[in-house]
C-alpha positions in Angstrom: 140.8 5.4 -87.4 142.3 6.6 -84.1 139.5 8.6 -82.4 136.1 10.2 -82.8 136.1 13.5 -84.7 132.4 14.3 -84.1 129.0 12.7 -83.5 125.6 13.3 -85.2 122.5 13.0 -83.0 119.4 11.9 -84.9 116.5 14.0 -83.6 112.8 14.6 -84.3 113.2 18.3 -84.8 116.7 19.6 -85.9 115.7 23.3 -85.4 114.8 22.7 -81.8 117.9 20.5 -81.2 120.3 23.0 -82.7 118.9 25.8 -80.6 119.1 23.7 -77.5 122.7 22.7 -78.0 123.8 26.2 -79.0 122.4 27.6 -75.7 123.3 24.7 -73.4 126.8 23.5 -74.4 128.0 25.1 -77.7 130.2 22.2 -78.8 130.9 23.5 -82.3 131.7 21.1 -85.1 132.0 18.2 -82.7 128.2 17.8 -82.5 125.7 17.9 -85.4 122.0 16.9 -85.6 119.9 15.5 -88.4 116.2 14.6 -88.7 115.0 11.1 -88.1 111.7 9.2 -87.6 113.4 6.0 -86.6 111.5 4.5 -83.7 113.3 4.4 -80.3 112.1 3.7 -76.7 113.8 3.8 -73.3 117.6 3.9 -72.8 119.4 4.2 -76.1 122.6 2.6 -74.8 124.9 5.7 -74.7 125.6 8.8 -72.8 127.8 11.8 -73.5 129.9 13.3 -70.8 131.4 16.8 -70.5 134.4 16.9 -68.3 135.2 20.3 -66.8 137.7 21.8 -64.4 135.6 22.6 -61.3 132.1 22.3 -59.6 131.0 25.9 -60.5 131.5 25.1 -64.2 129.4 22.0 -63.8 126.6 24.0 -62.2 126.9 26.7 -65.0 126.5 24.2 -67.8 123.8 22.2 -66.1 121.9 25.5 -65.4 122.3 26.5 -69.1 121.0 23.1 -70.2 118.0 23.3 -67.9 117.2 26.8 -69.0 117.3 25.7 -72.6 114.8 22.9 -72.0 116.7 19.9 -70.5 115.3 17.8 -67.7 117.2 16.6 -64.6 118.0 12.9 -64.3 120.5 13.2 -61.5 121.0 16.6 -59.6 124.6 17.7 -59.3 126.2 16.4 -56.1 129.6 15.5 -54.6 130.8 11.9 -54.8 133.9 9.9 -54.2 135.0 10.7 -57.8 134.3 14.4 -57.7 131.1 16.4 -58.6 128.6 16.1 -61.3 125.0 15.8 -62.5 123.0 14.3 -65.4 120.3 15.8 -67.7 118.3 14.6 -70.7 118.2 16.9 -73.7 114.8 17.6 -75.3 115.7 15.1 -78.1 116.3 12.4 -75.4 120.1 12.2 -75.5 121.6 11.8 -72.0 124.4 14.2 -70.9 126.6 14.1 -67.8 128.6 17.1 -66.7 131.3 16.3 -64.2 134.6 17.3 -62.7 137.1 15.3 -60.6 137.7 18.5 -58.5 135.7 19.0 -55.3 136.5 22.7 -54.8 136.5 25.7 -57.1 139.8 27.3 -57.9 138.4 30.3 -59.8 135.2 31.8 -61.3 132.8 29.6 -63.2 133.3 29.3 -67.0 131.6 27.4 -69.8 134.9 25.8 -70.9 134.8 22.0 -71.6 138.0 20.1 -71.2 136.9 16.7 -72.7 133.9 15.1 -74.3 133.5 11.4 -73.7 131.1 9.2 -75.6 130.2 6.2 -73.3 128.7 3.2 -75.0 126.7 0.7 -72.9 127.8 -2.7 -74.3 126.8 -6.3 -73.7 130.4 -7.6 -73.4 133.1 -5.0 -72.6 136.1 -7.3 -73.3 134.7 -8.4 -76.7 133.9 -4.8 -77.8 137.3 -3.6 -76.5 138.9 -6.2 -78.8 136.7 -5.1 -81.7 137.9 -1.5 -81.4 141.6 -2.2 -80.8 141.5 -4.3 -84.0 140.3 -1.2 -85.8 143.1 1.0 -84.6 142.0 2.5 -81.3 144.6 2.5 -78.5 143.5 1.8 -74.9 144.2 4.6 -72.4 142.5 3.0 -69.3 141.1 -0.5 -68.7 139.4 -2.1 -65.7 138.9 -5.7 -66.8 135.3 -6.3 -67.9 134.0 -3.1 -66.2 135.3 -0.1 -68.1 137.6 0.8 -71.0 138.6 4.2 -72.2 140.5 4.8 -75.5 143.0 7.4 -76.4 141.9 10.4 -78.4 143.6 13.0 -80.5 143.6 16.6 -79.1 140.2 18.2 -79.7 138.5 14.9 -80.5 135.8 13.0 -78.6 137.0 10.2 -76.3 135.4 6.8 -76.6 134.7 4.7 -73.5 132.9 1.4 -73.0 130.8 0.5 -70.0 128.4 -2.4 -69.3 124.9 -1.4 -70.4 123.4 -1.9 -66.9 126.1 0.0 -65.2 125.9 2.9 -67.7 122.1 3.1 -67.3 122.5 3.2 -63.5 125.1 5.9 -63.8 122.7 7.9 -65.9 119.8 7.4 -63.5 117.5 5.6 -66.0 116.2 2.0 -66.4 118.5 -0.1 -68.6 115.8 -1.4 -71.0 115.4 0.2 -74.4 114.7 -0.7 -78.0 114.9 0.7 -81.5 117.4 3.1 -82.9 120.4 4.4 -80.9 119.9 7.7 -82.8 123.5 8.5 -82.9 126.1 8.3 -85.8 129.8 8.3 -84.8 132.3 9.9 -87.2 135.9 8.7 -87.1 136.8 6.3 -89.8 137.2 6.3 -93.6 134.9 3.3 -94.1 131.5 2.8 -92.4 130.9 -0.1 -90.0 128.7 -1.2 -87.2 130.0 -2.4 -83.9 128.8 -5.4 -81.9 126.2 -3.4 -80.1 124.7 -1.8 -83.2 126.4 1.6 -83.0 127.1 2.9 -86.5 130.3 4.6 -87.6 130.8 6.7 -90.7 133.3 9.1 -92.2 133.1 12.7 -91.0 130.3 14.7 -92.7 131.4 17.0 -95.4 130.7 20.7 -95.0 128.2 22.5 -97.2 
């Protein structure tokens, strides 16, 4: 295992979710949905970030998401790090769309440069060690605050953040219970990490 090939979001209504994601972000084979009735409440302990090239593209994707049925958690705005905003999909998954650029250099597009799955974890150092022992290579590390792993081209990046810090970044309370409602695909053998996130082999087509 070296990186995440795709993720499956577990949702109450796959038809609604598929329509939303096709209209909002159109991530192709990197995102799938499947039905679930697993109970969940509050923050599910993860966010998905879409990294783009410029502010107008952030606005275009957030507008498409809102038009498709998302709700705003944090309106898009400038910050020290760049420009971005956060929305919740109709299924409850939290999405951040952001860029490190503060000015546009061309017309808005819908092109996504990177997808990052951020896991809110209880112990960043311990979970970092867990994943490096399973073959992931660290790209960035800021002590016990944040870790980002390398990813193959076209794959989803994995990053670790403290649960409280990630919830604050998303604009939601940190408390939550029940299912994470996400399945991560990137290894030959299934496993569950220290914070209860489940990994499995990539789904087969057909």
